[in-house]
C-alpha positions in Angstrom: 4.3 -2.9 22.4 4.1 -0.4 19.5 2.2 -1.7 16.6 2.2 -1.8 12.6 -1.3 -1.9 11.0 -0.6 -3.6 7.6 -3.6 -3.9 5.1 -4.4 -5.9 2.1 -7.1 -5.9 -0.3 -9.3 -8.8 -1.1 -9.3 -9.9 -4.9 -11.0 -7.7 -7.4 -11.2 -7.1 -11.4 -12.0 -10.9 -11.9 -9.1 -12.3 -10.2 -9.6 -14.9 -7.7 -6.6 -13.9 -5.6 -5.0 -10.6 -4.3 -1.3 -11.0 -3.7 -1.5 -8.1 -1.5 -3.0 -9.5 1.3 -1.7 -13.0 0.5 1.7 -11.4 1.1 0.4 -9.3 4.1 -0.8 -13.1 5.7 2.9 -14.4 5.7 4.2 -11.6 7.6 5.6 -12.5 11.0 3.6 -11.3 14.2 6.2 -9.2 15.0 8.7 -7.0 13.0 11.7 -5.1 14.7 9.8 -5.1 18.0 6.7 -3.7 16.7 3.4 -5.9 16.8 2.1 -6.7 13.4 -1.8 -6.4 12.8 -2.8 -7.8 9.6 -6.3 -6.5 8.1 -8.0 -7.6 4.8 -9.9 -4.5 3.6 -12.6 -4.9 0.8 -11.8 -3.4 -2.6 -14.7 -0.8 -2.0 -14.2 2.9 -2.2 -16.9 3.7 0.9 -16.3 0.6 2.9 -12.5 0.3 2.8 -12.1 3.9 4.3 -14.6 2.8 6.9 -12.8 -0.4 7.9 -9.5 1.3 7.8 -10.6 4.0 10.0 -12.2 1.6 12.5 -8.9 -0.2 12.6 -6.8 3.0 13.5 -9.5 3.8 16.1 -9.1 0.4 17.8 -5.5 -0.4 17.3 -4.0 2.9 17.5 -0.9 1.9 15.3 2.4 3.8 15.1 2.7 2.8 11.5 0.2 2.0 9.0 1.2 0.5 5.8 -1.4 -0.1 3.2 -0.7 -2.6 0.3 -2.2 -3.3 -3.0 -2.0 -5.0 -6.5 -0.8 -3.1 -9.3 -1.0 -5.7 -12.2 1.2 -5.2 -14.9 4.0 -3.5 -12.7 7.3 -5.6 -12.7 8.5 -4.7 -9.2 7.7 -3.7 -5.6 6.7 0.0 -5.7 6.7 2.2 -2.6 4.1 5.2 -3.2 5.1 8.7 -2.5 1.9 10.6 -3.0 -1.9 9.9 -2.7 -4.0 12.7 -4.7 -7.3 14.1 -3.8 -9.1 12.6 -6.8 -10.9 9.8 -7.5 -11.3 8.4 -11.3 -12.6 4.9 -11.4 -11.7 3.2 -14.7 -14.0 0.2 -13.4 -16.5 -0.3 -10.7 -15.4 -1.8 -7.4 -16.4 -4.6 -6.0 -19.8 -3.3 -4.6 -20.4 -1.5 -8.1 -19.2 1.8 -7.1 -17.6 4.0 -10.0 -17.1 7.6 -8.7 -15.5 10.0 -11.6 -13.8 13.1 -11.2 -14.6 13.6 -7.5 -12.4 14.3 -4.3 -11.7 11.6 -1.8 -12.2 14.0 0.8 -13.8 17.2 0.3 -11.8 19.1 3.4 -8.7 17.4 2.5 -5.4 18.6 1.4 -5.0 18.4 -2.7 -2.3 15.9 -1.7 -0.6 14.1 0.8 2.9 12.6 0.7 3.7 9.4 2.5 5.2 9.8 6.2 7.2 6.5 5.9 10.6 6.6 4.5 9.9 5.6 1.2 13.4 5.6 -0.3 14.7 3.7 2.4 12.0 1.0 2.2 12.7 0.7 -1.7 16.6 0.2 -0.8 15.8 -2.1 1.8 13.8 -4.6 -0.8 16.4 -4.2 -3.4 19.1 -5.0 -0.7 16.9 -8.0 0.3 17.3 -9.0 -3.5 13.6 -7.8 -4.5 13.2 -5.4 -7.2 11.6 -2.2 -5.9 11.2 1.5 -6.8 9.8 4.6 -5.5 6.4 5.5 -7.4 5.1 9.1 -7.8 1.2 7.6 -8.7 -0.5 5.5 -6.8 -3.4 5.7 -9.8 -6.9 6.9 -9.0 -8.7 3.8 -7.9 -9.3 2.4 -4.6 -5.7 2.0 -3.8 -5.1 5.6 -4.0 -8.2 6.1 -2.2 -7.2 4.0 0.7 -3.6 5.7 0.7 -5.1 9.0 0.7 -7.5 8.0 3.8 -4.7 6.7 5.5 -2.9 9.7 5.5 -5.9 12.2 5.8 -7.1 9.8 9.4 -3.4 9.9 10.6 -3.0 13.7 10.3 -6.3 14.2 12.1 -6.4 11.3 14.5 -2.7 10.2 15.1 -0.3 13.0 13.9 2.7 11.3 15.7 1.9 8.1 13.4 3.6 7.6 10.1 1.7 6.0 7.0 2.2 4.7 3.4 1.3 2.4 0.5 3.1 -0.1 -1.3 2.0 -1.7 -4.6 2.6 -5.4 -5.3 2.8 -7.0 -8.9 0.7 -9.8 -10.2 1.5 -13.1 -8.3 3.0 -15.7 -10.3 -0.4 -17.8 -10.7 -2.4 -14.8 -12.0 -0.3 -14.5 -15.1 -1.2 -18.0 -16.1 -3.3 -17.2 -19.8 -2.2 -13.7 -19.6 -0.2 -12.3 -22.4 3.2 -13.4 -22.7 5.8 -11.2 -21.0 3.4 -10.2 -18.2 5.5 -9.4 -15.2 4.9 -11.5 -11.9 6.6 -12.2 -8.7 5.7 -15.0 -6.0 3.9 -14.0 -2.8 6.5 -15.5 -0.7 9.2 -12.9 -2.3 6.6 -10.3 -1.9 6.4 -11.1 1.7 9.9 -10.7 2.3 10.2 -7.5 0.4 7.4 -6.0 2.9 9.2 -7.4 5.8 12.5 -5.5 4.9 10.2 -2.4 4.0 8.8 -2.4 7.6 12.1 -3.2 9.2 13.2 0.0 7.2 10.5 2.0 8.7 12.0 1.4 12.1 15.4 2.0 11.6 14.8 5.2 9.7 13.1 8.0 11.5 14.1 10.3 8.7 14.4 9.1 4.9 17.7 8.5 3.5 19.1 11.0 0.6 19.2 9.1 -2.4 18.2 10.0 -6.3 14.7 8.4 -7.0 13.1 10.7 -9.3 11.7 10.4 -12.7 11.7 12.2 -16.0 8.3 11.1 -17.4 
């Protein structure tokens, strides 16, 4: 049976929970004929890449989807590009705070997701969940892991496809935060991720719809 490797981060930045992995844990063990392998990764630059590489070597997945938290965003966002730059605004969970450095010195300037990002966003919208294509994964551990996933797949499993989805804060995380802070229930995030993964299987090529931004 073909495999999907779906990763989510542990809590960071003072939060007690990370909705990324909480949503991943709610996914079924099989989606559209693919075995779903769920993996928690540390919100640590060096360790996250090593954990991911070990999982890719061990599981030999056909699809890799990494999931992370983007607190402050109001929707599920499917990332289209990862850049070869680290600029950590805050230290990671091990105190690493690299600045103005490449993710991989021998890597490309950027890698585009090889999953059908527009089809994934549409599938989530069709499931009743707000979702958009995003053109920046930031410069923190999320971008780092997305870049490493695409770098590793390009070298180790070029026939496999990879990408990244950001989720908003979970509803319980915004208690005590500023009025108007967007959030989403973890169960809705999980439903959206399932729809996105089904779209990955159904679409070898991405759909042709407008999803760009003017700024």
